[in-house]
N, C-alpha and C positions, 0 to 999 in steps of 0.2 A: 758527494759524487766522487767516483773514482777518478784518479788522475788520467787513466787511460780510457775513460768512457763512462756511460751511464751506470748507476748502481744496479746490481742484480737483486731483485726481490722475488722471493717465493711466497705466493699466497697459499696458505695451508688451511684447508677445511675438509674434514672427512665425514660431515653429516650427510644424511641421505634425503631428508625432506623437511619442509617447513621453512621458517624464516631464516635459518642458518645458511643453507645453500643459496637462497635468493640474495641475501645480503652479501655473501662472499663473492658471488658472481658479479654483482654490480660493482663491488670494490675492485675486483680483478680487472674488469673492463676499464675502469677509471685509471688504474695503474698503467694499463697497456696503452692508453692514449697519451701518456707523458713521454716526452723526448729524453728526460733525464733518468728514466727507469727502464730496465729490461725486465719484463714480467714473465714469471714462471708460475705454474699452478700445480698443486697436488690436491686431487679430489677423489671422491669415492665413486667407483664404477657403478655402484648401486644407487647413486643419487638420482632423483627425478631430473635434475638438470645436467647430468653427466655429459651429454652430447654438446651442450653449450660450453661447458668448461673446456672441453677437449680442443677447441679452436681459439682459445684466448692466449695471447702472449707468444713468447718465443719458444716455449716448450712446456710439456706437461708430464707429471708423474702420477698416473692413476693407480689407486690401490683398491683392493677388495677387502672390506672388513667382515663383519659377521652378518649372517642372514637372520638369525633369531636372537632374542635376548640372552639365551643360554650361551651364545657364542662370545659374549662380552668378556667372559673370564678365560678365554682360550689364550693363555699367556704364550704358549709356543708360537701360535700364529702371529700374535702381536709383536713378538721379538723379530720375526722375519720381516714384517712390514716396517718396523722401526729401523732396522739396519739397512733395508732397501732405501728408505728415505734419506738416511745419512749418506749413503753412497751417492745418491742423486745430488744432494747438496754439494758434496765435495767435487764431484765430476763436473758440475756446471759452475763452480766457483761462486756460489750464492753468497751475497754480502749480508742479507738480512732476511728473516722469516717473519711474515705478518700473519697472525691468526685472527680472522674477522669475528669468529665466534667459536667457543669451545665445542668439542664433541668427545665422547667417552674414550676413544682410542687415541685421540689427537693430543689432548693436554698432557698425558703422561710422557709424551715424546719430548716435551719442552726442555727438561733438564739435560737430556742427551744431546740436543742441538746446542745448548749453551756449552756443554762439555767439549765440543769440537771448535769452540771459539766463535760461534755465530750468534749475533744478537737476535732476540725474539721479541716482537712487539705483539702482545696479547690484548684482546678486547674483553672488557667486562661490561655487559649490558645490564645485568642485574646483580647486585651484591646482597640486597635485603631479600630474604625469602618471604614470599607472599602466601597468604592463606590458601591452602589447597594445592600448593606447588612446592612442597618441601621434599627434596630427594637427596639421599646420602651421596650418590654418585656425582650429582651436580656440585655439592659442597667440596668433594675431594678434587674435582677438576679445577674449580675456582681457586682452591688453596694452592694447587700446583702452579697455576698461572701467576698468582699473586707473588709466590715465593721465588720463582725461578726466572720470570720474564725480565728483560732489560727495561722495557717500558710497558705501561698499561694504558690503553686508550679508554677514556670515559666519554660516553656520548651524550651526557647531560650533566648539569651542575649537581643534580641530586646524587648521581653515582659518584662523582668526584668527591662530594662531601662524605659519602659513605666510605670511600677508599681512605680518605685522610683520617676519619674516625677509627678505621681499622689499623692505622699506624703506617700506611704507605706514604713514603716521602713525596713531597710535591714534585721534586725533580724527576721522578719516575712516571709522572702522570702526563699524558697527552690529552688535551681537551679538544674533542671534535664534536660531530653531530651526525645524526642518521640522515644520509643523503636521500634525495628524491629523484625518481626517474623523470626525465624530460620527454614526455610523450607528445605526439602531434594531436593534441586535444583542444577543442574549442571551449572557452569558458561557458559556464551554465548561466542562464538568465533568470530562471525561476523554477521552483520545485513543481513536480507534477501533482495532480489531484486524482486519487489520494496520494499523498506524499509517502514514499517508502523510506522509513527511518530504520537504518540497519546497524547490526552489530556483526563483526567478523573476527574470528580468532578462536583459540582454544577456550573452551568453556570451563572456567575455574572459579572458585569461591571469591577470590579477590577482585574479579572483574565485574561484580555487582549486577548480574542479570536480573535479580528480583527488583532492583531499583529501576532498571530499564522498563520492566513490565508495568510497574506502577506509574512511571512517567507516561507511557503510552496510554494507559487508562485515563490519566488526568488530561492529556491532550484531547482525547476523544470527548471527554465530558465538557471541555472548554469549547467544543465546536469545531475542532480541527479534523479534517479528513486525512487520516494517517493509517499506515500499516506498520506494525513493528515486526521486524524480521531478524532472525538469528541464523547465522551460518557458522558452524564450527564443530570441532571434534571434542569428545568428552568421554571420560571413563565412567560417568554416571549413566544410569538407565534413562533413556529418553522420556519414559513416562513420568519419572520423578521430576525431570526438568520442566516438562509441560505443566505439572501440578504446581511447581514453584512460581511460575509466571504464565498463567493461561491466556493472558492478553497478547502473547507473542506467537508468531508463526515460527516453529522450530524446524531447522534443517540440520540434524545432528549426524556427523560423520566426517571422515577425512575429505578435505577439498583438494583435488589435484592441482598442481602448480599452474597448469594451463587455464584453469577456471577462475583463478583468484581475481584478476583484473576485471573480468566480465561480471563477477558477482559484486565486487565493491563498486564498480562503475554503474551498477543498476540501482544503487542507493541514491536518494535525493539528499539525505543527510546521514553521515556516519556518526554514531554515538558511542563513546567510550565511557561507560558509567562506573569506572574503576573505583575501588575503595583504597587501593594503593597502587603505585606504579613508578617505574624509573623513566621509561620512554616507550614509544609504541611504533612498531614496524608498520602496522596497518594504517596508522595515521599518515605515514609517509606515502603509502600506496594511494590512499584517498587523495592526498594533495596532488600527486602526479596525474590524477584523473580529473582534477577540478571539482571534487566532491567536498562541499563544506562539512565541517565537523563540529560536534559539541563534546567537550571533555569535562571531567570533574577536576577540581583544583588540587591534584595530588601529584607528588613526585616531580618527574621531569615533563609531565604533560603541559604544564603552564608555559615552560620555557619553549617547548616544541611548537606550541600554537603561536607564541610570540614571534618566533623565528619565521614560521611559515606564513603567518597572517591569514591563514585559511580557515579560521573557525572561531568559535566562542568558548569561553571558559565559564561553566556554571558557577554561581556565587557560593555554592557549598555542595557537599556530597549528600544529596537528597533527591527523591523523585520530583519534588516540587521545583527545585532549582534546575534540574535537567529539563523538565517539561517547559519551564519558563524560557530557557535559552533556545530550545528547539522551536518554541512558539514564536520567539522573536525572529528567527530565520524564516519561518513559514509566512509571517505576516509582513515581511519587508523585502520585496523583490530586489530593491536596490542594494540592500545589505547582502543578500544572498549572492547576487551577481558579483559584487565587489570582493567577497571572500573567495569565490571560485577563481576569479581572475588573479587575485593576489597569490593564491596557492600555486597556480600554474606559472606565474612570473618567478616565484621563488625557486621552482623546480628547474628552471632554465638559467638560474643565476646564483644567488647567494646560498641556496640549499642543494645545489647540484652535488653529485658524487665527486666530481672533480674538485670542487671546493672543500669537500669533507676530507680529502686526502692531504691537503696542503700541510697541516701541522704534523701529520704522520711522516711524510717524506722529509720535512724539516728535521725531525728527530733522527731519522735514518741517516741523513747526510751530515749530522753534527759530528765534529771531531771526537766528541766524547760519547758516541752513541752506545758503546758497550757499558758505560757507567750509568747512563740514564739521565738525560737533561730534559727539562720540562718545556713543552711547546704548547701554544694556546691560540685559539681563534675566537 
């Protein structure tokens, strides 16, 4: 903390839609609730949540990035935006910049912020590229953040291990977790009949949707009254997705931010049939709504479920194991209710956004914050 008052933190995120702006907004609001932090935000005027960002904290620096993918390479425009940000940081005497998630124009600014003597705390949610989700631009942004940031926040042990394996020093890593919204929601007592077993998120190869389809078929053959439903965007043709898992009801397309809670809240059970993963934002959404979850035993999902207490981990990555875990939830109302209640309790306490910020603020207020000291929860 400054000797003359709270530390001034700029929450920087220039993404437009999806999990990035949602995560950044929740973190910005949590910073703004702290008495030891003055919160400022820099956000994209084209973001779905732009109006929400504009009223957070002591001040804001909105930017307009590109409208189309071709605009990503507009170096002249990026330079104007970058220098505008640096002027804002200097004018407001910002002490530290926190990046909740990278975006294409945002990460390249990091070395210039460091060059004017301001520490940058970057977030790494995924370090391992997953099947069907490999992009050169993502690799470049991640490399910039890894090389130039003062600290790197890892939101699961799986990502922390990946960072160390990549050669990142432990003293630069801050261990935190994905926070959960504390909503005025009552615990669920029992699933409906037929039970809605749902998947939400980008439809990619590593997320294992064919496994989900086979699990739904197995549940039905075992006598469970269920509907398997998928909501998410995809670059694949919807007809090919339906052919890959005809047991499921497919809703393919972009889901507006205002519809996310309503859709996830309509599920009786959330299923994440992932083949690989670091952690999951939708799992945190479900927990905040009291929706029990079933996940596969990969990456950071096991840790996330253990922290939340709001779901079951399948014994292996297979349709049989997924169906078995879902079947256990559907057959035991006491278990179902207990998991729903546990998730909601975690959202208001140990897994809150406020708690997730503690190690990050600790690092920012460290006397050696420019050098990178390790904090942990």
